[in-house]
C-alpha positions as CSV (number, residue, x, y, z in Angstrom):
1,M,-10.5,10.4,-1.0
2,K,-9.9,7.4,1.1
3,I,-6.7,5.5,2.1
4,I,-6.5,1.8,1.4
5,I,-4.0,-0.4,3.0
6,D,-3.0,-3.8,1.7
7,S,-2.9,-4.7,5.3
8,D,-1.9,-8.3,5.8
9,A,2.0,-7.4,6.3
10,S,1.9,-3.6,6.5
11,P,4.1,-2.1,9.3
12,V,2.5,1.4,9.0
13,K,-1.2,1.0,9.6
14,G,-0.8,3.1,12.9
15,I,0.9,5.9,11.1
16,V,-1.7,6.0,8.4
17,I,-4.7,5.7,10.7
18,Q,-3.2,8.6,12.7
19,E,-2.5,10.8,9.8
20,A,-5.8,10.1,8.3
21,K,-7.6,11.1,11.5
22,K,-6.0,14.5,11.5
23,R,-7.5,15.1,8.0
24,G,-10.9,13.5,8.3
25,L,-10.0,10.8,5.9
26,D,-11.4,7.2,5.9
27,V,-9.1,4.1,5.8
28,I,-9.8,0.7,4.5
29,L,-7.9,-2.1,5.8
30,V,-7.9,-5.1,3.4
31,A,-6.8,-8.3,4.7
32,S,-7.2,-11.9,4.3
33,F,-9.2,-14.0,6.9
34,A,-6.0,-15.8,7.8
35,H,-5.0,-12.5,9.5
36,F,-8.3,-11.9,11.1
37,S,-8.0,-9.7,14.2
38,N,-10.4,-8.5,17.0
39,K,-8.5,-5.3,17.2
40,V,-11.0,-2.4,17.5
41,H,-10.1,0.6,15.3
42,P,-11.3,4.2,15.4
43,S,-14.7,4.9,13.7
44,H,-12.8,6.4,10.5
45,V,-11.2,2.9,9.9
46,E,-12.9,-0.1,8.0
47,T,-11.7,-3.6,7.9
48,V,-12.6,-5.6,5.0
49,Y,-11.7,-9.3,5.0
50,V,-11.2,-11.5,2.0
51,D,-10.5,-15.2,1.3
52,S,-7.0,-16.3,2.0
53,E,-6.7,-17.3,-1.7
54,K,-3.7,-15.9,-3.7
55,E,-4.5,-12.3,-5.1
56,A,-7.9,-12.2,-3.3
57,A,-6.9,-9.0,-1.4
58,D,-5.5,-7.5,-4.7
59,Y,-8.9,-8.1,-6.5
60,K,-10.8,-6.4,-3.6
61,I,-8.3,-3.4,-3.4
62,M,-8.9,-2.8,-7.3
63,Q,-12.6,-3.0,-6.9
64,L,-12.5,-0.5,-4.0
65,A,-9.9,1.9,-5.3
66,Q,-10.8,5.1,-7.3
67,R,-8.8,7.7,-9.1
68,S,-8.5,10.0,-6.1
69,D,-7.5,7.5,-3.5
70,V,-4.1,6.6,-2.0
71,L,-3.0,2.8,-1.7
72,I,-0.2,1.6,0.6
73,T,1.3,-1.7,-0.5
74,Q,4.6,-3.6,-1.0
75,D,3.1,-5.5,-3.9
76,Y,4.6,-4.3,-7.1
77,G,1.9,-6.1,-9.2
78,L,-1.0,-4.4,-7.3
79,A,1.0,-1.1,-7.3
80,S,1.2,-1.3,-11.3
81,M,-2.6,-2.0,-11.6
82,A,-3.4,0.7,-9.2
83,L,-1.3,3.2,-11.0
84,L,-3.1,2.4,-14.2
85,K,-6.2,3.4,-12.7
86,G,-4.8,6.8,-11.5
87,V,-4.4,5.7,-7.8
88,T,-1.6,7.4,-5.8
89,V,0.5,4.3,-4.6
90,L,3.1,4.4,-1.7
91,H,5.5,1.9,-0.3
92,H,5.9,1.3,3.4
93,K,9.5,2.0,3.1
94,G,8.8,5.5,2.0
95,F,8.8,5.9,-1.8
96,Q,6.1,6.7,-4.2
97,Y,5.5,4.2,-7.1
98,D,5.3,6.0,-10.4
99,Q,5.4,5.0,-14.1
100,Y,9.2,5.5,-14.1
101,N,10.1,3.1,-11.2
102,I,7.4,0.5,-11.5
103,E,8.8,-1.0,-14.7
104,R,12.3,-1.4,-13.0
105,L,10.7,-2.8,-9.7
106,L,8.6,-5.5,-11.7
107,E,11.7,-6.5,-13.9
108,S,13.7,-7.0,-10.6
109,R,10.9,-9.1,-9.2
110,Y,10.8,-11.3,-12.4
111,L,14.5,-11.8,-12.4
112,S,14.6,-12.7,-8.7
113,A,11.7,-15.2,-9.3
114,Q,13.9,-16.7,-12.4
115,M,16.8,-17.0,-10.1
116,R,14.8,-18.8,-7.4
117,K,13.3,-21.3,-9.9
118,S,16.8,-22.2,-11.2
119,G,17.7,-23.1,-7.6
120,K,19.8,-19.8,-6.8
121,R,19.1,-18.0,-3.4
122,T,18.2,-14.4,-3.4
123,K,18.1,-11.9,-0.5
124,G,14.7,-11.1,1.1
125,P,13.8,-7.5,2.1
126,K,15.6,-5.8,4.7
127,P,14.0,-5.4,8.1
128,F,11.5,-2.4,8.5
129,T,13.4,0.2,10.8
130,Q,12.4,3.3,12.7
131,A,14.2,5.4,9.9
132,D,11.8,3.7,7.4
133,A,8.7,4.6,9.5
134,Q,9.8,8.2,9.5
135,T,10.6,8.3,5.8
136,F,7.0,6.8,5.0
137,Q,5.3,9.2,7.5
138,T,7.2,12.3,5.8
139,L,6.1,11.2,2.4
140,L,2.5,10.1,3.5
141,I,2.0,13.7,5.1
142,E,3.4,15.4,1.8
143,V,1.1,13.3,-0.2
144,L,-2.0,13.7,1.8
145,D,-1.4,17.6,2.3
146,L,-0.9,17.9,-1.4
147,A,-4.1,15.8,-2.2
148,T,-6.3,17.6,0.2
149,K,-5.2,21.1,-1.0
150,N,-5.8,19.9,-4.6
151,P,-8.3,16.9,-4.6
152,S,-8.9,16.9,-8.4
153,Q,-5.2,16.3,-9.2
154,P,-3.8,12.8,-9.0
155,Q,-0.4,12.5,-7.3
């Protein structure tokens, strides 16, 4: 089991790295070269850089992800593909994607895109807060504890 982070815009990398270290889990940060960083991470963290082309990170993540893994992403399309692969997928705002909410989220994304195409304005995401970070950390701990106690069971 490993944790993969769609890391270009993820505000929870530090939380994930910290919780993974406590459990001896590896973390893979997937980022585009446009977000290159010289930051040195602990030995259990690997950074994989991909082209800055649209969807390049998604393709790499899907190549790396396996059934027992956990993925952190805010990309609904990537989340839907990973769910089909049996990956546990979390959003940094502290909710877990599942077969029930992903369809609604994808539909909402589609409708917002249609509105923008027709010239209407839509609201962007709300700012990430400390409360969001705490909610995410609580969910991550729950998911990791369950997975490490029951490694053969997808979440």
